[in-house]
N, C-alpha and C positions, 0 to 999 in steps of 0.2 A: 371360642367365644372371644370377640373383640372387646378391648377395653374402651375404646372411643368409637362411638357410632355417630355418623353425620345425621343430624335430625333437623328438620324444619320446624321450629317452635311456633306454636300458636301464641298470639299476643297475650292471651290470658295466662298461659304458663309462664311467660317471661315476667308478667306483672306480679304473679304470685311468688315467683322466685325472688324478685327484687324486694318485695315486702317481707319475705322471710329473712333475707339478709339484713334488711333495715332493722327489723325487730330484734334479731340476734345481736346486731351491733349496739342497739340501745341497752340490752341486758348486759353485754360484756363491758360497755362503757360505764354502766352504773357500778359494776363489780370492781373494775380496775380504774376507778376514777382518779385516784391519787397518782397512779403511774402514767395515765394518759394525758392529763391536763397540761403538763409542760410541753408536750409535742403535738397538741391538737391541730395547730396550723400546718405542720408538716404532714400529718396524717390526712388532713383534708385535701391538700395540694396533690399528694400522691394518689389519693382515691379519685380525684377528678382526672388526673393524667391517665390513670389506668382505665377509666370509663370512657374516654374519648374514642378510642379505636373501635371497641365493640359497638358503641352507639352509632358511629358512622357506618360500620359494616351492616348493622341491623336495618337502618333506615335508608340505605343507599339505593335499593331497587326502586 
């Protein structure tokens, strides 16, 4: 059994996965509010930088 399998995702699966991550982030942010607030701009910049490459690869074709 391989751990990583190459898969071509349907756009709905990607959309559902992104919403799942978004909602989980809201719940975690609400719970760890005091610890996250001082670093919110750093976290947003890192999230954007990490999202650029997959976004380009996904819509490149």
